[in-house]
N, C-alpha and C positions, 0 to 999 in steps of 0.2 A: 435494079434495085428500086424501092418505092420508099416512098414519105408519109407520114400521116399529115394533113392538113389539121391545124387548129380547132377548127370546128369538128373533124372528125376525133382529134385528140379528147376533147373535152367530153362528146358523147360516149367515147369508149371511158373516160373515166369514171363518168356516172355510174354505167354500169357495174363497175369494180366496186366501186363505193355501195352498189346497192347488195351485191351479192355477198360483200364482205357483210354487210350487216344481219344475214342470214344466219351465218355460223360464229359470227365473233361478237362477244358482248362484253364491252368496256365496264366493270364493276367497281373501278376506283372511288366514284363519289360515294360507296355504300358499307364502307367499312366503318365500323363501330369503334372507337378508339379509347385507350385508359393509358396515361402515361403514367407508371408507377411500375417496381420491380415486385411483383406480387405472381404468385404461382399458378401453373395450369388449372389446378384443382380449384382455385379463386378464381380466376377467370370461368370456366366451365359451369362453377358454381351460380356466378352471376346470371350465366344463360339459362340455368334450367326455371321455368320456361321459355326460354328467351326473354327474360327479364333483365334490360339493360337501362335500369334507371341512372345507373352510376355511369356510364358510355355516352359518349355524344360522337356525331358526326363532325369529323375534323373538317375546316375550309382549304380547299386545295390551293396551293400559291399558284405564281404567276406563268407556271410551268406545268400547269396540270398536276404536281405532285403531293403527295401528303408528306409534311417535312415537320421535324422537330428540332430540337437544339442538340447541337454538341454536346461532345463530353462524356460519352460512353453512357447515357440516359437510354433508359430503356422504356420503348412502347408497343403495348400490346393493340392488334389489331385481329377482330375477327368478325365475321361474316357468315349467316345460314345464306346458305344459296338452296332456292328450289327449283328445281327444272320445271319449265314451263311447257304447254303442249307443242307451242311454236314459236318461233323467232322471226319477225317480220312476216308472220305466216308459213313458213317453211316448216313443216313437221320434224320434231327433235326424235322421235321414239326411233332407240335401235342405235343413234349415235354413239359413239365414245364422247367422252367431256374431260378437256383437261385444263387446269388452272395455270397460265401463264404469269407467271411473275418476275419480276426486275427492280432489286432494291438497291440501297446505298447506305450499307450497316455494316459495321463490324463485325457482327455478328448475327445470324440470321436462324431462327427456327419455324419450322413451317407443323402444325397439327392439324390433321384431318381426322374428325369425329372422334377427339382424343386420343390420337395415335401420332407419335413424331414420327414422317415422313421422310423430311430431309434438313438437313443443315447446311449452313452456308456462310459466308464473308464477304469482305470489299471485292472478291476478285473472283468468287465461286459467287456471281451476286445474279444469275438468272436461272429459270429452271421451267418446265413444262411438265406439271405435275397431274397424272393421271388419276381424275376423281374417279371416274365409273366405265367402265368398259364398254357398259349399253346402258343408256339414262332409258327412265320412265318419267312419265309426266308425273310432278309433284312430288318426286324425290327430294329429299330433304341430304344439305351435306353441310355439316359447322367445321369453317376452317378459321384456324385462329394464328397469327402469327408474331412471332416476338421478337422484336428487332431491336438491338443496341447501336446507339449512333457513334459515329467514329469519334475519336479523342480531337481530331483538327476541324471538323467540321459537322453541318449539319447534316443529320441523317434523310433518309428520304425512299419511300416506296413510290417509283417510279413509274412502273408497270404493272396493272392487273387486268385480265381479262380470262375471260371464258372463251374457249374455243370447241366447239363442236365438228366432229369431223367423222367420215365416212368409214367405216368398217371394210369396204368394197372396192378395190379399187380401181373397178371397172366402171364403177358408178360416181363419180368423187361430190364429195359436198359443194356447195357455192363457193365457200372461199377458196377451195382450190383451184377453180375456176376464175376466180377473179383474182388470182395470184398469176394463173397462166396468162392471162389477158395483159395483166401488168407486166409481164416479162414480153409480151410479144409490143406493147405498147412500149416499152424500154426500147427493144430492139429496132424499131420503126424510125423513130427520134434520135437514135444514139446512132446506128450503123446504115441505114436506108437513106438515100441520095437523089435516084434520079427524078422521079415524077410522082404525084401525089398518089394517091390509092383510097379508095374508098374500103369499108371492111363493115360487113352485116354484122355488128355485135348485138342484135335485139334477141330480147330473150320475152317467152309468152309468159308476162307476168301473172296473165289473168288464169293461168293455168290451177295456181293456189288455190287452196292450199291442197290440192290433189298431187300429191309427194310425186308418184309416179311417173304422171303427164308432163309437172315442172323439169322434173330431172331428164326426163328424154328430151325436152327443150335445150336443156343444156349440153346433153350430149349432141346434140344437132348443132348448136352453137361451136362445140369444139372441132366436129367434124370440119364448120366452114374455113375455121382456123388451120386444117390439115396442108393447106398449101404453102403456110408459113414453114413449117417442119423441116422440110430438109437443108433449109437455109439455116435454121436453128440447129438444130441438131450436129450437122458438121461442127460448128463449134464446140469445144472442149472445155471442161472443166475440171482441172487435175486436183484431186484432193490429198490432200498429205495431213493426216494426223498429226497433231503438236500439243504440247504443254509448257508454254512457257515456265521457267522456274527461275525467278531471281534468287540467288544464292543467300543473298541478304538482304533486306530491304525494311519492313515492317514486321519482321521478324529477325530471330539470331539464327545463326548458320546451323545449330543443332536442330532445330525445328525444318530447317530443310532436308536435313537428310532423312528425316521422319516422312514428310511430305513426299520426297522421292519414292520412297520404298512405296507408299500407296498408292503415286501416280504408276509405279512402272508395273504393279501389282494389277491394276484396273484394267491398263492396256493390253496384258497377255492376257486376261479373262477375256477383253471384248475380242482381241484377235482368235480365241477360240471360238466365241460365238459366231464371229463376222468376218470369215476366214479373207474376205477385202481387204480389210481395213490395214491400211500402211500408217505407219509411225515415225516421226521422228524427233531426234533430241541430242542437243549439245551438249559440251561441258565433261570432259573427260575426268575433272576432279570428282564429278558425282559417280560417276561411274566406278571409279577407282575405290570410292567409299563401299558402294554394292559391293564391288566384289570382295571387301575384307570383311564385312558385318552382314551380308545376306548373300552366302557362296550360290546356294539354290537357286535363288531368283537372278543371280548375275548367270546362272548356265544357262539360264530359260531366254534371258533376253539376246546372250551369243547364238543361242539356238535358231534365233527369228532372225537377227542380223545374217547369219548364212542362208535362210530360206528364201530372204530379200524383203521380209515386210517390216521390219526395223531397222531404220537408216540411222547410223551415227554420222551428225555432220558438223560441222565448227573447227573440226582441228587445232583449235586453241583450248588452253586448259580450263580457264572460264571464259565468259563473254566479259571482257575487260572495257574499262574506260580506256581511249584511243587517242585521246588529244595529251594527257597528263603524263604518262609513262613515255619513258626513253625508248630509243629503238631497240636497245639490247633488252628490254624487258616485254617486248613484242614478240622477237625473235624465240625469247624462254618461252612464251604462251606456245608459239606453234612446235618447239622443238619437245617439250614435254609432252605435247598435246597430244600430237600426229605418233609419236614414237609408243604413246602408250594406246593411241588407237590401232593403229600398226600390229603391234604386240597381241593384242586383246581380240582385236576383231578381222585382221587379215589382209587389211587395206587401210589407206591413208585418206582423210576426209577431203576431196574434192572442192569443198564448200565452206567459203567463211561463213557461219551463219552467227549475224549480229544484229538482231532485229530491233535491239532495246538499247545501245548503245548511242551516247551523245553528242555523235557528230565524229569525224573520219578525217584524219591526216591526210595530206597530198601524197607522202610517200609510202603509204600504206600500201597498193598495187603492187608494188615491186618486192617488199618485204613480204606480201602473202604469197606472191608467185616461187620466190625462192624455198617458200617452206610446204611446196607442194598444193598449194590454193591454184584452183583454176577459175571458181565463179565466187562473185562477193553477194550476199544477200543483206539487206537491212529494208525496214520500212520506216524508220523513225523519221527521217525527212518530212514524211507527211504531216509531222507538227508541226512544221514551220510555221511561224506568227507572223511572217511579214507576205513571202512568196513561195509559190507553189512551183517545187522542183520541177525541172522541164520535160523528165526523162522517166519512164519507166523500166526502160532495158539499153542500157546504153554499154559502149565500151570506157572504163576507167582507166587513163592515162596518168603515172607518175612519172615527177621528172627527169627520171631515168630514161623514161620512152617504155616500160612496160605496160602492158594494157591486160585490162582483168576484165571480164565479161561479168557483167553488174546488173541487178535486178533489185527495183523499189518495190518489191512484194505487198501483196495485199495485208492489212492491220490481222493481229495476232489476238489471242483471246476469243474469237469470235465461235458462232455455231453452225448452223445450216439452215439459213434464212433466204429460200431462194430469189427473194426477190433485191437481196441485198447484196447477193452472189454474182445474181446477171448485170445488177447495175455496174458493180466492180468491173467484171467482164466485158459487157460492152465499151465502156469506158477507156480501160485497157487495150481492147482492140481498135477504139479509133485513133489513141495516141501511138500504139506500135504497129497496126496492122498485122496485128499476129491474132487467128480467132483462139490461140490457145490462152486461157489463164490460170494461175494455180490459186488453192482458195486452203486455209489452215484452222479446221475446225477443231477445237479444243480450250477447255475452260484452261485460262493461262495466268500470270504473275505467281502465284502460288501453287502451282501445279495443277494437277486437275484430269486435262486432255482430255477425247474425245467421251462423249457418254451414249448410252444407248438410244436415248430420245435420238440424238444428231444422226447417229446410224440410221435406226429405222426413217429417217427422214430422208437421208439420203437415197436408201433404197426407193423410197416411194416415188421421189421426183425423178429418178434415174428412169420412168416407164413413162415421163408427160413427155409428150410429141412437142412440146413447145418451151422444154428446158433443154439448155445446152447438155450435151454428152458427159455425166461426171465420170471420172475415172481414179481409182486411187492408185497410186505411184508413188513414184519417191521424187525430191528434190532434184538430186542429179540428173533422173530421168528427163523431167519438166526442163532445165536447163539447155540441156543438150538436144531435146528436142528443137527450142525456141533459137537456139544460135545457129542450127542450120537452115533456119526460115526464112532468114532476111538479114540485109545489113543494118545498122546501129551507128547512131552518131555515136562522137568521143568527148568525156568530160576531162578536162584536164587542169582541174581544181583541187581544193579540198571540199570535202562534203560536209559543209559548214550548216550545224542544225542552229537554225534562226529561234532558239529556246535555251533553257535550261543552262543559262552563261554564268550566273550564279557559281555553277559547279566547279569552276576554275580556281575558286577562292572558298566556300562553306567549309567547315572544318578543316581549319589550317593545321592542325595535329598530324592529318592523316598525308596532307602534302608535304609535310618537313619528314615525316617517317619514313614516305616513299623514295623521296628524293635521296633521302641518307642510305636507305638499305640499298638503292642502286648502285651508292659509288662503292658502298662496302661490298655488295655482293663482287663486284667488278675488282676489285682490290685482292678480295680472297680467293678467287679463281687465280687471279694472274701469280699472286705472289706465292700462294700454294704451288700453281704450276711449274715457277723456277724454283723453289726452294725441292721440288722433286727432283726436277733435271740436276741441280748443282749439288744439292746435300742429300739425294736420295731418301726423304721425306715420303713417308705412303701419303697418295694423294686423296684427300677427305671428299672423296668424291659423293659420298650419302650424306657426308651433313652439309655439305652445297646443296645439293639436290632438295633436299627437307627445307632447307632456307630459302631457296629459290622458290618452290612450291608453296612455303606459307606467305611469300611476298606478292604471287601470282594471284593466290585467292583474294587478299585484300586488296589487289587492283582491279576487283569485281565493280559490275559501272555502276553498282548503288553504295559499295564502301567507300572506295577511295574517291569519288566526287560530293563524299559527305551529307548523303539523302538519305541515311538509316536511322534507328532509333538508337537510344543509349545505350543499351546492351550490344548491339552490334559493336559499337567502337569500344566498348569493354574487352571483349574476346579481340580485336583486330591488335589494340595497344600491347595486349600480352604477348600476341604473336611479331609484332613488329620488335619488341624488344627483347625477346627471343634472337631475332633474326640479328639484329646489333649485336647482341651478347654474344653469339656463335662465331659471326664473320669478323667483328672484332678480336675474339681470341685466336683465329685463324691467321688472321693478316700478323699479328703477333707473333706468332708461333714461328710462322713461315720466314717474318722480317729476322728473328733473331737467330734463325736457324742459317740464312745464308749471310747474317752481320759475321757470323762466328768463323765463315769462311773467309773472311777479306784480311788481307794482309796488312800490319801494322807496324807501319817504321817506330824508329826509335821517338817517344812524343816530346813536344818541345818542353815540358817542365815533369819532372817527377809527380808521381800520382796523379797523373793524367786521364780523364775518362773516353775513350772513345766515343764519339758521336757520328752515327751514319744517318745520312738524310737519304730519302728515298724518294725519287720521283716516280709516281705512277704512271704517267703522261708520257706521250710517246714522239714529246720533242724536248728539248734542250730549255728548261725554265729556272728562273730565279725567282725566292720567294722568301719572305721573313718567315724564321721558324723560332718556336719558344722550346725552352729547355728548362727544366725543371732540377732546379739547385740541390746537391745534396746534403748541403747544412746551409741554415740561415746566419748571416751575418759576419759569414767570410767572402772574400773578392775574388771573382773568376774570371777567366780570360777566355777567349775563343782562337783557336787557330785554323786556320785550313791545310788541306794534306801535304802543302808545300811547306808550310813551317810559318805562312806568312799571319801575324796578328788582325784579328777582324774586329771594326767597330761591335759594339754591344751596346744594350741598355736594359737596366733592371725594370723590369714593370712591377715586382711583388719583392717581398724578401726571400722569396721561392722560386722565381721565375727570371729567366732572363732570355731576351731576343737577339737576333742578329740576323743578316741579311745571307744566306745560301745562296750563293751565285752559280750559275749555269751548270746546275744539277743535269747530267744524260740523260738522253729520253728511255723511257721506262730502266732508270739504272739509279745510281747511287754515287754521294762522295762522302769521303772521311770529312770529319772535322776531330778537333781536340777541345774538350773543356778540362782548362787547366786552373790550378791555383794560383791568385798573382801574386808576382814579386814586389818587392818595394819599388821598384823601376815602372812596372807596370801599373801597379795599382797608382803610381801618381799620375802615368798617363789617362788611365781611365777615368779620372774625375771630370774631365774636361768632356766624356760623352754619356756620364750620367743622365738619368732620366732628369727633366725638370721641369717639377711640377711647382707653378709659383701659386704662391697663397691668397694674394692679393686679389687676383682677375676672377671673381667669383662674382654672379649673381646667384643668391639661394635664401633658404630659410634662416641659417646659422651667419651669413656674409654682413659685411656693412653695408648693404647695399638691401632694399626693402623690395618685396615681391612688387612686380608690375601696377597691379591693381591698385597697391597703397602708396606707391615711392614719388615722390616730386619727382616733375619732369625733368630738373637740372641734375636728380642723379645719377637718371639712365642716361641721360644726354651728355654726362662728362665720361661714358666711354665710348671711347673713339673706336673704327672698326678695325683699326692694325690691333687692338686687345684681341679680337678674335678671328687671329690668321693662322691658319694652316698652309705651309709652304716648303716644298722639297725643288730636287731639281728641275722638274717637271712642271709642277703645278702651284698655282698659287690661288687658295682658297679663303672667301670672306665669308663670317657668319652672321646674318644681322642680330643686332642685340636687343633689338626691339620683339622679333618673331620666332627668333632661332631659325629661320629659313637658311639658304643658301643666298646671301646676296649677290656673290661673285664667284666664278669658277672659269680663272685666268690659264691659258693653254700656251704655257712660256714658249716651247717649242714651234709653236705656232702663233704666235703672238696675235692670238684672239680670246675675246670673253666669250664662253660659250650660251649664258642664260641672257635673257631679256631683262628688262627692268622689276618685272613682277618678281623676280627670285624663284630660287628652285626648291625640292623639297617641300613645298608645300602639302600638309597634312591637309585635305580635302573631304569634309564628313557630309555625307546625306543622306536624307530619310529613305529606306528602302523597305516598303511593305507593302500590304495589299495583294500579294500575289499566292493563288492559290497552291501552286507549286513552290511553296516558301524558302526551303533550303535550297530548290535547284533554279530559280528564276530571280533574275535581278529585274526591278520595276523601269520598264522601257521608260518611265519620264524621270527617274530617279533624278535627273539633272535639276529638275526645275522646282524640286527641294531640298536647296542646299542647306546645312547646319552652321551655328555659330562657329566661327575659325578658331583654330587653338590659339590657346594662350600660355604666354611663355611663362614656366615655374623658374628655372633657373640656367644658368650656363656655368661651366666648371672645367678647368682643365686636368684631364685624368692624366698624360703624360705628353711630355713636350722633350724630345730627346733625338739624338743623333741617327736612332733605326726609325721612331714611329712617332707621330704627334696624335694627340686622342684629345678633342675635345666633347666633353657632352652636354648634351642640350635637354631639359625636361621641357615637356608642354603637356599642359592639359586639356583636354578633348572631351566634351562632355564631362561624365563622369570616371573616363579612364585618362591614364597616364601612359603618355610616349617619352620614353627616354631614346633618345637618338646618339651614339656616339661616334662623331665624324673621326674619322683613321686615316691618315696620310703617312704613307711608311716611302722609306729610303728608294731612290730612283724610280720610283711606281708611277706610273701616267694614270690611277685608277684613285679615287675617292671612295672608300669603305664607308657605309653607313649600318652599324651594328645597331639593330632596336631590338629593345625590351618593353613590352606591352602589357601593362595591366587592363585589359579590357573588359567594361562594363555596361554595353551598349545593346540597345533592344532594337533590331530591326532599322542596322545603320550601316551603310557601306562607306569605306574607309580607303582610300587613294593618296599616294605621292604623285605631286604633279610636277615635272619638269619644261618649263616652255624655254624653248632656245632662240638665240636670236638668229636663225636661219631658218630657209625653209625649204622640204624637199615634197614630192608628188605622192612617195610612198613610201612607207617602213617597212623593214624587215625584221620577221623573229623567227626563232629558232624550232622547229619541230622535229620530230623524230627523223633520226638519220637524214636531216636536211635543214633547207630554211624556206620559207615562204614569203614574199611580197604583199604586202595589202594596200590599196591606195589611202591616201590621207586627205583624198578629198573624193571623197564619193559620189556617183552621179546616177548610177544604178539603183532601184529599189534591192536588188540583191548586196550591191555593195556598202548601202546605208544601213543595211540587217548587221551587220558587223561592227557595231558599236561596242561591241566587248568582246575580244577575241582572246584564243589559248596559245601561249607559246611554253617553250621552256626555259633555258637558263638565262636568254636575254632576249633583248628585241633593240632595233638601231634604225636610227635617222640618219642617213648620209648622202650629200650630194657626191658629185664626181671626187671632188677634193678634200672635204671635210665630214665630218659626221659627230656623231655621240651616241654611245650604247649602252644602255640601261642592262645591268648585269642582275642576279637574283641567286637566293642559295634555296629559295623553296616557294617562290609563287610564281603563280601560272597567268593569272587574269591580267589584260592590258588592253589600252586602248591607246588613240593617237591621233595627231592633228597633224597638219603642214609643220608648225614647229614646236611640237610637244609631244610628249611621252609620260603617259599615267600608268604607275603600277597598282595593282588592284592587292591594298595589304589584307584586309579584313571585312568580313561583314557577319552580322548576327541575324539567323535565322531561327525561327521561331517551332517550326515543325518540320520532320518529325522529330526532331532531338532540342528541345526548349533551351537546353544550356550549351548550343554548338558554340563553340570559340567563345565563351566566355571564359575570363580570370587570364593565365601568363601565356606568354609568348615572347619566344627571340628568332629574330632571322636578320639576313644582312641582304643589304640591295648597294650597287655600286653603281659610280658614273663613270664612264670611259670617253674622253674626248679623244680624237683620233684624226690624223690626216689621212685624206683616200678614202675608200669606202668601207664596209666591215670584211672582205676579203683580204684588202691588204694591209688592215690593220689587224688582224688576226682575232678577232671580236671572240671566234669559235673557242680559242684556245683558251682566252681570257675568261670567258664563263665554264669551262670546265676546271680550270685552275681556283677559282672560287669556291667551286664545289668538289673538286679532288686536291685539297693540298699536300702537301709533302706529308709523309711519314719519316718517323725522328726513332730510332733505337738508341739507348745509352748502353755501352757494354760496361763490365767492371774495370775499376781505377787501373792502370800498369804505368810501371817505370820504365819498361822494357820494350825490345820490339819483339813480335810474334809473325812466323812466316803463315801463308796461308794459301790458298788456291785460287782465289780473286784478286784482283790488282786494288789498288786504293779507289780509284775513279775508276767506275764501269759502264756500260750499256748493254741491257741485256738484249731489247729490243727497239731497232730504230729503222723506220722505214725510210728516211731520208727526206720523203716530198713532203712540202709543206702542206699539200689540201688534204692527208688521208689522217683520218683520227680512227686507232685501236680502240674498239668498245669492250674486245674479249679475246683475251688467252687462257684457253682451257683443256685439261686433257679430253680428248676424244672420247665420245660416248660407247665408242666399239672394242676400241685397241689402246690400252695404255701407253704403248709406246710411242702414241703419236698425238701430236697436240694440235688443235685450231687455233687459228690466230683470224679474226674477223677483224673489218677497219671498214670506212665508207669514205667517199670522198665529199669534201665537205665545202667547197667552194662554187660548183657547179663548171669547172674546170678541168681538162686533161691534165690525169697526174703523170706526170715527166720525171725520167732518170729514177726510177724506183730502185730501191735495191734493200735488201734484209742486210742490216749488220747487227751482230752479236757477239758479245764476250764469251758465249755459251756455245758457239759452234753450231748454231741452228741455221737450219736450212729448208725452203719450200719444197715439197716434191708435186703437189697437186692442189687442184679447185675444186671444194663441194658446193654445194649448195648448206643452207641454213640447218638442215636437218642431217648434213654431214656425209652427204650422198655424192659421188664422184660425177662432175658436169661435163660435157664435150666443151673442149678449149677452142678459144680464139685468139687473137690479138688486137679485138677493137676495145680502146681504153674510151669510157664516156664517163661524164661528170654525174655526180650524185650516183653513183653504183656504191653496192655493196657488195665487198669479196670477203670470200672465205677460203683461206689458205690450211692444210697439211703441212706442219711445219713437223721437222724430225732431227734428233742430234745428230750434228755430222760426225764423219769417222776421227778427227782431230777433239780429243777430249779438252773440253773447254778452251780451244782456240777459238780466238777473234776471227769471226768468218765475215764476210761481205759478199753477198748474192746478188746478182742484177737480174731484174726480170719483168716482163711487161703484166698491166693490171690485166685480168682477163675477164671478160665480160661474162655473168651470169644471165 
């Protein structure tokens, strides 16, 4: 191998530049511009005969672009092109002429001699237009461009070049030879190594303007370079046509369907003309739409898939956001996606195609592999803002040990640019030692795909002796070829995108809908399955699948992250609401059917109402439940199934709460709501909700607002006046700020907060980011805003079951109302928050500084957890200053810790002694009203002894998000026999570290049921048995596509396990079946 000395490289660069100047002319300084929305007729009228008195030449900006203001402003550009005899003394007669343009405009129209030639947009933003197939000197061509600036950004004409090109491939123009030399230069400087080499790159410039003699000199130059051809040609660039199509972004989904039709039709037409073209596309949801609405087009695609020219990749229903959805949602993306692909195209996809998703959870390899995926492809980490991801090709290992062969691909949305392609290819080889690379030609984001010009360029460069061998193929074939070629490093961490950190928070409504619908879908399937088994209800498979698919669509990586235009969220919210309505109805219908089978003993009082409390989670749980009272003004008591009267508390004239203790795993317990007798009425007065009237700071109280009141009045309120206390915690709210001044853990005899207090509302200016909805300002902590101001403190409830203190604070123009809620026997302080948010470009966090330190924080991710350092040392660690998590984060030492739970938030940051939860941020683009208005969410503090595993933080996170379900049956004065006992458990796996995430009907056999669980503590699951009141039995193990798997008995931490479950032979018998977890 050889390399170029700097001197040789400089001489070669000079030759390249001079040759390019003979074929390429930059004409961007010569456009006449007029900023007004006038017609083409007016434009051309001003030009006749080239009279542009009202026009001007616009000064270029610092980047060399023609730019104009944002806000959909129209800019016309016109230029009369006159073909010269020569370019740098090189004769042009007979060459073809193309105009290469690149723009940044929301809309573009290109007119040549008054005829509309091409239209484009922000994504279809470059072209090479043929102006003349054979130029002659003094030929005149008038080009007009109508460009509309983006609403969010200045418009720009980025590139404008005339390219003169030979029509004879045997005798290329100087610019082609220049690119060949540039490719050779890249090869020698990137791949070459051992010793220096001298290259004779001389050109007989004196031959000009004798075209034939000069071209002979170029042919001799190419001949002298032939010695390098064998090394270069043995390198291959695999070409796979592609058209990235965001399901929604700066357009609504309805537009995507039309774009898909146009894109797919274009690809099929090109494949008929260029049989070598292969094309890949993901997203079964789009194929499904095409199948339903364009059957002929769909049939043509199926034919090309069979022929091997069209590759259906991805396997997931859409290309989803993968930090914010839970593990079961990822499973369903694969289940519905892969089953569709198998049914319609004959085989599942082996490639997870996720080029544009904003980061990837550490557990993803296991989930994908269980769904038939063998390869993972993205390019998104090339967008990192801090570090360069170290590997192009690697094995990605998840915590359970599953490894997935992974590729950091070339960028998407590229054309055929030989110099750019080889630069990528040689750098890829230097990093991987692979002489094979893959390139993805095709217009993208808004569809488009390969163009005829791209294919012609590929054909032309295929014949070059100094260009690597191009080869149209498939993604799967490329991955198979390189997998066999070498050994590769292992990455055993998340694939964290050092960018787009605001997507964990932006458009909080989408995050709340997603969390809510995930919980409802789980319960709808669970209880529909149990109702089918126990009460012979018809399983609502079609309704559940439709609800899941609406949810999966809304998990697309520009919908759920909050980075789309307003219309997208009008559509998404309608779908979310439909999912909520359908699943809520299914849950209620199923629970009513099950409840009707439960044996009712004689009630404790006549006219008692049976209350059935259902626990959707697979462990015994105690929670406070709310009951709607049939009549107001009447007193009621609650009894358990054994007839014991329970403590209750009125929370309004028509609602009552009580503590439902120890409801069985995925089970239920009977309670009674009974009219109070004289005796019980007297006793109940002791346990009524107590709402003091004097301890209030508010507009209407005797105390004046903080900004106006005398200091003596606020100081007269002692801390004890704002104390919430139960058996486990004592909480004090600061009367000046509304923050938590103390949270004392009575069991462990320790205060958890440091002196600065907890639940601090911290606001920061968050502006200046081009990707506004996506990105938090990396320096936001340098721009803190004024602290929140206390408006009022008021007791809402103070009773035997729960205490609620409402704190209202003003933050800027926004009002935050926080209800501190402490319930009987609970180690958790809930903070139910209502916000009227009116800030612009502001980030708000809830901060909890503690009085202990730890080196790492633990965060829940799909089907697992991840530990991240609180004292980052490397650039990669420091880049994780805002991180995603699902239901909780935790700071723990070996003997003590605190968990921060939430019901719909996803963004966290941590310090050695602090956890911060990101509550809201207000971006301006692409939705200027994002997050303005009303919000409701709950987060909670959970102090605990031991670490998060021994404290069962996973369970508490689920309980906050999936509370008990309550069914009230008609009042009765007598007993009623049933087929189910008064208290029961339908599903119990007995192990403390297994979480059931699905119990559903099998996709293929309605007599079989699928039970999915995962190990949540990173420990072996011991003494596992399935216990059920319905006589359910495990028969075999399957993968997440519900295909049988080979069985062995190695139990591993973090494992996702899927079982087939059948009804046992004994009707409704309580069964207990021991078995070992089986590794998938």
